[in-house]
NULUMVO-275079 format. One record per residue: x, y, z of N, C-alpha, C in turn. Coordinates in steps of 0.02 Angstrom, whole numbers, padded with zeros to 5 digits, always signed. Layout:
% residues N
XYZXYZXYZ/...
//
This chain:
% residues 404
+00875+00396-01411+00820+00418-01414+00854+00507-01379/+00780+00545-01396+00821+00611-01372+00746+00641-01369/+00752+00671-01283+00701+00707-01248+00693+00792-01282/+00644+00818-01261+00651+00880-01286+00614+00911-01210/+00643+00981-01178+00616+01027-01144+00591+01085-01171/+00526+01091-01159+00498+01148-01191+00494+01203-01150/+00521+01258-01169+00521+01319-01145+00494+01382-01142/+00426+01402-01129+00383+01453-01160+00402+01499-01123/+00436+01512-01067+00472+01582-01066+00521+01603-01106/+00561+01552-01127+00614+01575-01200+00587+01564-01240/+00534+01592-01272+00509+01606-01339+00489+01527-01359/+00467+01485-01325+00462+01424-01364+00511+01368-01383/+00579+01396-01337+00645+01357-01361+00643+01295-01340/+00653+01226-01383+00671+01158-01352+00756+01134-01355/+00752+01125-01293+00823+01099-01263+00811+01026-01275/+00853+01006-01322+00875+00917-01310+00901+00893-01270/+00883+00850-01251+00911+00802-01190+00920+00723-01214/+00987+00704-01218+01008+00653-01243+01014+00606-01197/+00978+00539-01202+00992+00478-01167+01070+00462-01162/+01077+00452-01077+01117+00426-01062+01118+00359-01019/+01168+00322-01028+01176+00279-00983+01208+00276-00907/+01173+00254-00855+01205+00258-00808+01252+00198-00781/+01313+00237-00774+01374+00188-00756+01424+00247-00710/+01477+00196-00674+01523+00222-00633+01552+00286-00672/+01568+00288-00739+01625+00322-00790+01605+00371-00792/+01515+00392-00789+01474+00447-00807+01455+00478-00732/+01492+00448-00692+01456+00490-00621+01387+00480-00602/+01361+00426-00630+01301+00400-00611+01294+00333-00615/+01325+00308-00529+01334+00252-00507+01267+00214-00483/+01263+00156-00455+01206+00132-00400+01198+00180-00345/+01273+00202-00313+01254+00250-00258+01224+00318-00296/+01244+00364-00346+01211+00402-00376+01132+00400-00374/+01116+00342-00392+01049+00335-00422+00991+00339-00347/+01039+00289-00305+01001+00283-00222+01022+00361-00197/+01035+00396-00202+01063+00472-00156+01006+00501-00192/+00967+00507-00277+00933+00536-00298+00851+00512-00271/+00862+00453-00267+00794+00435-00248+00778+00428-00161/+00828+00448-00113+00835+00469-00048+00815+00540-00039/+00831+00573-00097+00821+00650-00100+00778+00676-00131/+00728+00650-00182+00697+00642-00213+00636+00585-00201/+00592+00577-00166+00569+00538-00145+00506+00521-00202/+00484+00582-00229+00442+00594-00287+00454+00548-00332/+00536+00530-00364+00555+00491-00412+00517+00421-00405/+00495+00396-00350+00478+00338-00357+00395+00336-00362/+00357+00321-00421+00281+00319-00452+00256+00270-00402/+00232+00289-00333+00212+00239-00296+00152+00216-00315/+00126+00244-00334+00056+00251-00349+00031+00192-00413/+00077+00204-00463+00085+00157-00532+00104+00088-00501/+00147+00085-00437+00188+00034-00449+00132-00005-00392/+00108+00028-00346+00055-00013-00296-00016-00002-00287/-00028+00057-00308-00106+00093-00298-00125+00136-00278/-00167+00175-00285-00170+00220-00224-00193+00222-00167/-00146+00257-00115-00151+00266-00036-00071+00257-00024/-00036+00228-00076+00034+00218-00061+00079+00276-00062/+00132+00276-00029+00182+00338-00033+00250+00314-00010/+00295+00353-00021+00375+00311-00009+00390+00392+00054/+00409+00394+00094+00412+00419+00137+00499+00396+00173/+00570+00418+00156+00629+00393+00170+00642+00403+00224/+00678+00332+00249+00697+00336+00323+00761+00323+00331/+00787+00299+00283+00869+00275+00298+00899+00262+00240/+00962+00267+00206+00990+00252+00162+01038+00201+00205/+01049+00145+00137+01099+00108+00181+01110+00073+00242/+01035+00054+00256+01013+00025+00319+01055-00030+00329/+01089-00046+00398+01155-00097+00413+01098-00154+00441/+01089-00192+00406+01053-00269+00443+01106-00324+00457/+01088-00350+00504+01135-00412+00545+01119-00481+00511/+01136-00519+00472+01135-00559+00426+01173-00621+00458/+01159-00677+00486+01222-00734+00510+01269-00684+00561/+01327-00698+00528+01384-00675+00562+01408-00623+00518/+01381-00591+00487+01406-00534+00436+01354-00474+00442/+01362-00425+00412+01326-00356+00414+01301-00362+00328/+01248-00350+00311+01213-00315+00249+01176-00255+00240/+01179-00222+00197+01167-00166+00195+01102-00150+00141/+01031-00127+00165+00984-00112+00119+00985-00029+00096/+00976-00030+00012+01008+00029-00021+00945+00090+00035/+00878+00059+00026+00851+00131+00044+00783+00104+00080/+00765+00123+00133+00699+00101+00196+00667+00165+00196/+00608+00150+00174+00551+00216+00200+00477+00167+00202/+00426+00217+00221+00377+00190+00240+00323+00223+00207/+00272+00191+00206+00201+00237+00170+00151+00250+00203/+00114+00299+00192+00057+00313+00228+00018+00270+00253/+00004+00200+00218-00020+00159+00244-00005+00099+00297/+00062+00135+00323+00082+00089+00382+00150+00035+00353/+00149+00017+00274+00182-00022+00262+00270+00000+00238/+00291-00029+00246+00367-00019+00243+00383-00031+00154/+00425+00021+00152+00435+00024+00079+00532-00015+00075/+00554-00053+00030+00622-00079+00042+00621-00074-00038/+00696-00024-00042+00699-00026-00129+00787-00026-00135/+00796-00076-00180+00847-00077-00196+00894-00040-00254/+00926-00025-00271+00965-00016-00342+00996-00048-00382/+01001-00057-00447+01044-00104-00471+01036-00063-00549/+01086-00079-00572+01113-00049-00652+01123-00124-00676/+01083-00140-00736+01045-00189-00763+01139-00206-00826/+01174-00231-00787+01238-00239-00833+01224-00316-00867/+01218-00351-00835+01194-00430-00859+01154-00461-00820/+01117-00538-00846+01055-00555-00813+01075-00584-00736/+01157-00586-00735+01176-00607-00655+01150-00539-00610/+01152-00490-00626+01159-00447-00592+01077-00436-00577/+01029-00451-00618+00956-00444-00596+00939-00490-00570/+00968-00564-00567+00944-00616-00520+00986-00596-00465/+01054-00573-00441+01067-00563-00377+01030-00524-00326/+01000-00462-00368+00967-00392-00336+00902-00438-00301/+00862-00478-00356+00807-00490-00313+00823-00544-00247/+00863-00587-00260+00879-00624-00194+00911-00594-00144/+00945-00538-00144+00973-00477-00099+00891-00447-00071/+00855-00422-00117+00793-00402-00087+00739-00454-00049/+00745-00508-00072+00727-00550-00028+00750-00561+00067/+00844-00581+00057+00853-00572+00111+00849-00526+00156/+00843-00466+00137+00834-00396+00171+00774-00405+00217/+00696-00426+00164+00638-00426+00190+00631-00483+00243/+00687-00547+00232+00658-00593+00278+00701-00566+00355/+00757-00530+00338+00771-00499+00408+00727-00451+00436/+00715-00414+00406+00635-00342+00433+00595-00388+00455/+00560-00437+00432+00506-00477+00460+00525-00518+00519/+00556-00511+00533+00582-00538+00600+00593-00494+00662/+00591-00414+00643+00603-00360+00683+00532-00331+00718/+00540-00304+00769+00472-00279+00821+00477-00204+00787/+00426-00170+00801+00441-00095+00787+00479-00067+00831/+00500-00073+00908+00550-00055+00945+00622-00067+00908/+00636-00133+00875+00696-00151+00859+00713-00112+00793/+00664-00085+00757+00682-00038+00690+00685+00024+00725/+00638+00031+00760+00656+00134+00790+00737+00117+00808/+00745+00086+00854+00826+00071+00877+00871+00063+00824/+00865+00017+00770+00910+00023+00731+00910+00099+00654/+00867+00132+00686+00846+00188+00633+00912+00219+00673/+00877+00218+00748+00931+00284+00785+01003+00280+00799/+01026+00222+00781+01086+00192+00775+01120+00205+00693/+01088+00192+00665+01116+00224+00586+01118+00293+00555/+01057+00309+00585+01042+00400+00551+01062+00445+00630/+01074+00414+00682+01067+00462+00742+01023+00497+00752/+00962+00477+00759+00906+00493+00757+00876+00519+00835/+00843+00570+00845+00834+00569+00920+00746+00581+00913/+00726+00598+00982+00660+00604+00994+00626+00537+00989/+00550+00571+01011+00498+00477+01021+00498+00469+00962/+00482+00417+00939+00432+00378+00890+00466+00411+00819/+00527+00415+00815+00558+00459+00733+00523+00420+00674/+00493+00372+00674+00469+00320+00637+00392+00369+00614/+00365+00387+00657+00303+00413+00644+00316+00483+00642/+00367+00515+00656+00378+00580+00650+00392+00605+00564/+00426+00558+00538+00454+00575+00466+00382+00577+00422/+00346+00520+00442+00309+00510+00414+00245+00570+00412/+00228+00577+00477+00171+00650+00492+00199+00700+00458/+00246+00715+00467+00294+00780+00431+00276+00779+00343/+00260+00718+00315+00231+00727+00237+00143+00719+00239/+00148+00677+00287+00063+00666+00288+00026+00695+00359/+00010+00761+00363-00011+00782+00412-00081+00732+00473/-00099+00695+00416-00171+00690+00434-00168+00619+00481/-00097+00601+00476-00086+00525+00492-00103+00527+00561/-00125+00484+00612-00123+00465+00677-00069+00431+00707/-00042+00425+00765+00017+00406+00787-00015+00320+00802/-00062+00322+00833-00070+00226+00877-00090+00199+00807/-00153+00217+00761-00155+00171+00697-00097+00159+00653/-00065+00234+00647-00001+00217+00601+00049+00166+00623/+00075+00178+00700+00105+00125+00741+00088+00052+00740/+00024+00043+00733-00007-00040+00713+00008-00053+00671/-00012-00005+00629+00012-00051+00536+00083-00065+00543/+00133-00008+00544+00197-00015+00549+00198-00102+00571/+00184-00104+00638+00186-00179+00658+00171-00220+00633/+00111-00226+00601+00062-00265+00566+00103-00306+00483/+00154-00246+00490+00187-00266+00411+00256-00291+00432/+00277-00271+00493+00349-00301+00509+00321-00380+00540/+00277-00387+00561+00253-00456+00587+00228-00491+00516/+00188-00467+00480+00165-00526+00415+00219-00511+00368/+00277-00480+00363+00327-00474+00317+00289-00454+00250/+00235-00386+00270+00173-00357+00212+00216-00298+00196/+00262-00291+00158+00312-00247+00121+00303-00232+00063/+00304-00165+00038+00306-00149-00028+00377-00133-00059/+00406-00177-00109+00465-00193-00118+00477-00163-00200/+00531-00129-00199+00549-00102-00263+00607-00112-00282/+00620-00108-00361+00698-00116-00383+00700-00069-00435/+00752-00022-00411+00749+00027-00457+00830+00024-00503/+00825+00035-00569+00868+00033-00616+00865+00070-00677/+00925+00066-00731+00936+00113-00768+00892+00082-00847/+00852+00009-00832+00837-00023-00892+00794-00096-00885/+00751-00103-00891+00707-00164-00873+00712-00193-00944/+00722-00266-00934+00729-00325-00987+00662-00360-01014/+00653-00381-01049+00595-00425-01058+00598-00486-01027/+00666-00511-01006+00664-00571-00961+00635-00573-00889/+00636-00499-00879+00598-00491-00796+00512-00515-00809/+00474-00511-00856+00425-00515-00865+00408-00607-00851/+00448-00644-00860+00432-00719-00829+00462-00696-00755/+00509-00678-00731+00516-00682-00651+00463-00650-00621/+00416-00590-00655+00366-00579-00622+00313-00622-00623/+00301-00655-00677+00254-00719-00656+00273-00760-00613/+00333-00777-00600+00346-00827-00552+00328-00801-00488/+00343-00740-00469+00349-00723-00417+00285-00706-00393/+00240-00690-00442+00155-00683-00430+00108-00753-00417/+00162-00802-00438+00119-00859-00428+00143-00897-00348/+00213-00881-00341+00236-00917-00280+00223-00882-00227/+00172-00793-00228+00162-00766-00165+00225-00748-00107/+00197-00751-00037+00271-00720-00011+00278-00665-00012/+00347-00656+00024+00364-00575+00031+00391-00553-00032/+00391-00579-00094+00403-00554-00154+00348-00535-00187/+00299-00555-00155+00228-00571-00229+00206-00492-00228/+00242-00420-00183+00221-00357-00186+00281-00341-00215/+00302-00354-00274+00361-00316-00305+00365-00280-00370/+00386-00227-00361+00379-00190-00412+00446-00166-00453/+00466-00165-00519+00536-00145-00564+00510-00064-00597/+00552-00022-00576+00549+00061-00590+00615+00075-00622/+00626+00092-00688+00667+00110-00716+00670+00183-00733/+00728+00229-00702+00758+00274-00712+00775+00305-00765/+00751+00326-00815+00780+00355-00889+00818+00407-00869/+00878+00409-00903+00925+00474-00878+00948+00504-00943/+00931+00574-00948+00938+00630-01012+00988+00681-00990/+01021+00702-01039+01079+00752-01029+01073+00799-01067/+01072+00862-01073+01108+00928-01116+01147+00951-01109/+01164+00998-01165+01233+01032-01176+01253+01057-01116/+01195+01097-01068+01230+01126-01002+01239+01082-00957/+01239+01021-00958+01252+00978-00892+01199+00967-00853/+01114+00953-00869+01063+00971-00836+01047+00891-00847/+01028+00863-00791+01003+00806-00798+00925+00787-00793/+00897+00753-00842+00818+00746-00850+00808+00672-00826/+00765+00664-00768+00751+00587-00720+00688+00571-00759/+00677+00523-00793+00595+00506-00813+00567+00431-00778/+00539+00415-00719+00539+00369-00685+00480+00325-00734/+00496+00257-00754+00460+00224-00787+00433+00148-00758/+00367+00134-00738+00364+00063-00706+00350+00021-00775/+00380-00039-00776+00364-00076-00837+00349-00139-00825/+00373-00168-00777+00327-00231-00747+00318-00208-00659/+00261-00244-00636+00251-00257-00565+00216-00329-00561/+00236-00354-00501+00217-00412-00495+00130-00409-00501/+00102-00470-00488+00029-00487-00491+00025-00523-00429/-00031-00519-00381-00049-00549-00338-00086-00602-00326/-00088-00669-00322-00120-00719-00353-00179-00720-00290/-00258-00696-00273-00295-00697-00216-00333-00762-00217/-00338-00805-00180-00382-00857-00160-00435-00832-00116/-00511-00844-00137-00552-00811-00096-00597-00869-00094/-00630-00868-00024-00667-00920+00006-00726-00877+00016/-00792-00905-00010-00844-00866+00014-00885-00918+00062/-00895-00912+00120-00921-00950+00191-00980-00924+00201/-01038-00982+00194-01123-00963+00204-01114-00982+00279/-01184-00952+00275-01214-00974+00377-01217-01013+00388/-01227-01066+00342-01239-01135+00364-01160-01179+00370/-01131-01138+00347-01051-01175+00362-01030-01207+00307/-01058-01204+00241-01025-01223+00175-00985-01190+00133/-00938-01189+00104-00891-01139+00095-00895-01161-00002/-00894-01093-00029-00883-01094-00100-00807-01039-00110/-00771-01076-00173-00692-01049-00179-00689-01026-00251/-00685-00963-00238-00674-00931-00326-00622-00948-00353/-00619-00950-00412-00577-00967-00455-00517-00912-00439/-00453-00928-00424-00400-00887-00421-00382-00827-00482/-00389-00761-00470-00380-00703-00504-00313-00676-00497/-00288-00667-00561-00236-00617-00558-00244-00533-00576/-00214-00506-00535-00224-00425-00549-00172-00379-00507/-00165-00335-00531-00096-00280-00503-00112-00266-00430/-00062-00268-00383-00055-00263-00312-00092-00183-00312/-00136-00175-00274-00172-00114-00270-00165-00098-00193/-00217-00041-00183-00208-00013-00121-00267-00060-00065/-00300-00085-00123-00354-00127-00065-00309-00170-00008/-00267-00189-00025-00208-00227+00019-00203-00189+00093/-00206-00118+00071-00211-00072+00143-00271-00057+00174/-00327-00074+00146-00388-00046+00157-00399-00013+00119/-00379+00013+00063-00416+00052+00022-00435+00012-00052/-00468+00044-00093-00461+00013-00174-00442+00060-00206/-00416+00050-00268-00368+00084-00321-00411+00070-00387/-00410+00119-00423-00448+00116-00493-00405+00180-00551/-00370+00148-00592-00330+00196-00634-00366+00250-00643/-00427+00259-00660-00466+00290-00679-00518+00351-00621/-00475+00343-00579-00508+00387-00515-00492+00458-00540/-00538+00503-00503-00529+00563-00498-00466+00588-00467/-00442+00661-00476-00391+00683-00432-00383+00672-00365/-00326+00667-00349-00335+00676-00247-00385+00741-00221/-00363+00777-00258-00419+00841-00218-00500+00836-00216/-00510+00801-00273-00570+00774-00275-00585+00735-00248/-00550+00667-00236-00563+00628-00167-00586+00638-00124/-00535+00703-00095-00521+00737-00014-00577+00766-00007/-00607+00796-00074-00668+00848-00055-00721+00790-00055/-00727+00729-00078-00786+00698-00082-00792+00661+00007/-00742+00665+00027-00742+00608+00088-00729+00655+00138/-00724+00736+00123-00727+00787+00172-00803+00780+00181/-00834+00791+00139-00917+00779+00131-00953+00729+00158/-00908+00666+00157-00937+00624+00195-00926+00621+00275/-00867+00648+00282-00852+00646+00375-00907+00701+00395/-00920+00765+00364-00951+00800+00375-01026+00780+00386/-01061+00757+00351-01109+00717+00331-01124+00658+00373/-01074+00629+00390-01099+00556+00420-01117+00555+00503/-01183+00524+00512-01210+00539+00584-01207+00473+00599/-01215+00434+00672-01210+00390+00688-01274+00373+00742/-01308+00305+00737-01345+00301+00801-01317+00281+00883/-01252+00257+00847-01232+00234+00914-01188+00286+00956/-01201+00300+01018-01180+00360+01056-01097+00358+01048/-01054+00303+01053-01004+00283+01064-00950+00285+01007/-00992+00287+00935-00934+00299+00874-00917+00366+00848/-00853+00363+00856-00818+00430+00850-00818+00438+00779/-00812+00500+00745-00833+00523+00693-00760+00490+00636/-00786+00474+00574-00730+00444+00530-00679+00493+00519/-00619+00459+00497-00564+00494+00486-00513+00488+00427/-00489+00534+00402-00451+00527+00327-00397+00475+00324/-00396+00412+00274-00361+00370+00275-00293+00391+00225/-00299+00346+00166-00229+00371+00120-00298+00396+00060/-00279+00415+00022-00342+00441-00043-00365+00406-00070/-00429+00424-00054-00505+00395-00060-00520+00340-00034/-00492+00329+00032-00521+00311+00101-00513+00335+00160/-00580+00310+00208-00575+00343+00255-00604+00288+00317/-00569+00297+00381-00577+00243+00427-00634+00255+00488/-00654+00215+00509-00699+00227+00576-00681+00162+00615/-00648+00195+00667-00644+00169+00748-00706+00109+00747/-00668+00051+00792-00719+00006+00809-00692-00030+00856/-00711-00059+00903-00696-00090+00965-00662-00166+00946/-00626-00196+00977-00620-00267+00956-00558-00294+00905/-00533-00336+00899-00490-00364+00872-00487-00375+00811/-00497-00288+00770-00506-00268+00698-00457-00207+00682/-00435-00198+00612-00414-00131+00611-00466-00097+00575/-00521-00067+00631-00557-00042+00614-00627-00040+00556/-00644+00003+00525-00685-00012+00474-00678+00025+00407/-00664+00007+00363-00616+00064+00296-00694+00063+00238/-00693+00128+00214-00750+00145+00203-00704+00180+00139/-00709+00149+00058-00663+00163+00022-00727+00176-00052/-00671+00206-00095-00722+00227-00162-00676+00221-00236/-00687+00209-00272-00664+00211-00343-00678+00229-00397/-00692+00277-00438-00749+00307-00472-00722+00259-00536/-00786+00235-00578-00848+00266-00569-00912+00225-00535/-00878+00163-00530-00950+00133-00490-00928+00086-00434/-00859+00082-00421-00841+00064-00364-00829+00086-00288/-00846+00042-00235-00863+00084-00165-00899+00034-00135/-00868+00037-00059-00890-00025-00020-00841-00017+00074/-00858-00062+00098-00826-00056+00163-00776-00116+00181/-00739-00122+00203-00699-00183+00228-00680-00180+00295/-00669-00234+00348-00649-00237+00410-00599-00304+00409/-00565-00272+00427-00496-00334+00422-00486-00366+00516/-00486-00441+00503-00492-00449+00560-00421-00489+00578/-00383-00479+00652-00330-00468+00660-00297-00526+00724/-00277-00573+00719-00253-00622+00775-00301-00684+00804/-00298-00708+00844-00327-00772+00864-00392-00757+00880/-00405-00691+00921-00472-00638+00948-00501-00630+00869/-00457-00617+00817-00490-00585+00766-00534-00643+00723/-00503-00694+00734-00509-00778+00707-00595-00794+00723/-00592-00789+00794-00643-00791+00846-00715-00739+00827/-00680-00693+00825-00750-00636+00789-00778-00645+00714/-00726-00662+00698-00742-00677+00610-00774-00741+00613/-00776-00800+00640-00799-00849+00655-00886-00840+00675/-00887-00794+00721-00947-00774+00759-01002-00739+00696/-00957-00698+00648-01001-00677+00607-01024-00727+00542/-00986-00755+00556-00984-00803+00493-01052-00842+00501/-01039-00869+00564-01117-00919+00600-01169-00884+00602/-01162-00814+00601-01227-00783+00613-01243-00742+00530/-01204-00765+00477-01219-00735+00411-01282-00692+00401/-01326-00731+00422-01402-00721+00383-01421-00665+00425/-01411-00674+00489-01434-00614+00524-01409-00545+00529/-01331-00553+00513-01304-00479+00501-01322-00476+00438/-01344-00500+00378-01357-00453+00314-01416-00440+00321/-01478-00453+00363-01538-00435+00380-01525-00361+00417/-01475-00359+00444-01477-00311+00497-01444-00241+00443/-01391-00250+00411-01352-00223+00363-01384-00195+00314/-01438-00241+00295-01467-00242+00223-01422-00250+00174/-01359-00263+00169-01327-00295+00122-01296-00355+00115/-01266-00382+00056-01235-00453+00063-01180-00425+00099/-01154-00497+00107-01075-00500+00155-01047-00528+00118/-00968-00524+00111-00937-00562+00075-00866-00573+00117/-00853-00622+00148-00781-00649+00179-00734-00678+00151/-00677-00640+00155-00611-00675+00130-00577-00697+00166/-00561-00782+00165-00513-00817+00232-00460-00802+00239/-00404-00791+00272-00348-00801+00276-00321-00870+00290/-00257-00875+00264-00225-00944+00301-00232-00958+00373/-00209-01017+00398-00219-01018+00477-00144-00969+00489/-00095-00986+00453-00024-00945+00476-00022-00872+00475/-00087-00838+00430-00089-00772+00421-00099-00731+00485/-00075-00665+00512-00078-00637+00565-00152-00610+00560/-00165-00599+00494-00244-00572+00479-00296-00630+00476/-00344-00618+00506-00377-00682+00499-00400-00693+00441/-00437-00633+00408-00477-00620+00363-00511-00558+00376/-00545-00548+00302-00583-00476+00298-00667-00503+00285/-00690-00430+00311-00764-00439+00285-00769-00389+00235/-00804-00400+00194-00816-00344+00140-00901-00344+00116/-00932-00267+00123-00993-00255+00106-00975-00200+00045/-00997-00221-00026-00996-00174-00076-01041-00150-00112/-01025-00106-00138-01101-00044-00172-01096-00075-00238/-01182-00094-00250-01184-00096-00300-01231-00050-00355/-01180-00009-00411-01207+00023-00451-01291+00042-00474/-01317+00099-00459-01372+00093-00511-01365+00118-00564/-01426+00126-00622-01410+00139-00681-01375+00170-00703/-01351+00177-00771-01296+00234-00794-01313+00301-00783/-01378+00308-00798-01419+00385-00781-01390+00411-00718/-01393+00375-00676-01375+00403-00596-01317+00440-00590/-01308+00495-00551-01236+00516-00521-01201+00500-00484/-01159+00459-00507-01133+00404-00457-01094+00418-00391/-01057+00477-00395-01057+00526-00333-01117+00523-00266/-01162+00550-00307-01217+00567-00246-01253+00495-00226/-01246+00448-00280-01268+00362-00268-01217+00323-00223/-01162+00347-00232-01117+00326-00198-01110+00348-00113/-01132+00421-00120-01112+00456-00050-01178+00449-00013/-01244+00434-00026-01295+00413-00005-01306+00344+00026/-01263+00303-00022-01265+00224+00000-01211+00235+00041/-01146+00267+00047-01103+00265+00100-01120+00295+00173/-01155+00336+00161-01177+00354+00238-01242+00304+00263/-01267+00286+00240-01320+00246+00262-01290+00187+00281/-01246+00155+00246-01228+00089+00249-01189+00075+00304/-01135+00153+00326-01102+00163+00384-01138+00147+00458/-01176+00210+00453-01217+00204+00498-01245+00123+00532/-01281+00086+00474-01305+00003+00491-01246-00047+00513/-01179-00024+00492-01099-00066+00500-01115-00037+00564/-01102+00011+00581-01083+00011+00642-01145-00005+00700/-01200-00015+00685-01259-00015+00746-01235-00111+00745/-01229-00132+00679-01239-00204+00695-01153-00229+00714/-01113-00183+00706-01030-00232+00736-01021-00206+00798/-01020-00139+00800-01014-00134+00883-01021-00170+00938/-01091-00192+00941-01121-00237+01004-01073-00314+00993/-01073-00337+00936-01037-00397+00932-00957-00393+00924/-00937-00357+00915-00852-00348+00917-00844-00330+01020/-00892-00290+01036-00871-00273+01092-00839-00313+01135/-00882-00386+01143-00855-00442+01187-00781-00454+01165/-00758-00465+01098-00685-00475+01087-00639-00413+01123/-00672-00377+01143-00618-00302+01169-00545-00330+01213/-00570-00369+01258-00537-00405+01315-00507-00443+01305/
//
């Protein structure tokens, strides 16, 4: 396969780039690939792998981790704007053993990291990279995403560590068909490797020695979601499991491959923040989160109130409950679901987490699109503004008693 670089400034000259394999003999080793991804984090197509709102801010290369009586080294550690840690391993696919080996390695590294606290990780990064100053993890993320706020970001990274909620990627020079079977197996098992993406870095060179790198996402895991709807009378209805790509909804937002550009999304939410008014005098204004979602602060054991949208018809709100107090607050809402829906003016859906999950569950309110003739942007905006005020009025008094 030959790729061509079209240079309009050189009278339409086509510069041919021939596909080359990554190998130590050509100077393109696993270490070379690791260095390129660390220096050029945009080579990792995070949106295609994990959904809108996710990004890769590199924190460390070859991070030393203590395992039993020995040390192991994670190729790349980074963090996303959502506060999820990103673990990347680089592997040249020479044989099936290499493919099985790297998956086991990544599971090992994720397991070790899941046992650390935020302070443990910060100390490890300072030791490995010689970082100084307060909160270098947040400082690195803030440099790339200026809108980030420290407290919510640190809380999100803590939750990523506590729940082993990582974004995992394996980068190589070619993705083999047998990885499709591996994808299905990992998705069905869940756990640390249920959010795993494979990215192929296709490499081309021309006669002048220039290298063209083209990332391609061939395989990504799918996450099995078990959803239980609990009615006000205590009865429960379980939806059939559904498989779907891991998206930004796991970070508090929603993703859609047909979403408009990030600039258009930003303009929409700028307008929402400017127009949002709340009856409750204690409610601070919304703030930007990732792409196509914003967050509204709420008291109590919850991760705020997230407003999200994905063109052309999807929008809504979600509240994630955390810890034992969050489970109590969630149960209170379940017991009072009928009154809750009457006050909000919308149906409410609950996703209940397993008992061992540090996140107790999520409450969701979905936008119901009008007829196709209606402008969805304006319909979504009007609904989001109205429902945000209703949710704040309804939830703030209920959550206040769980704040201490």
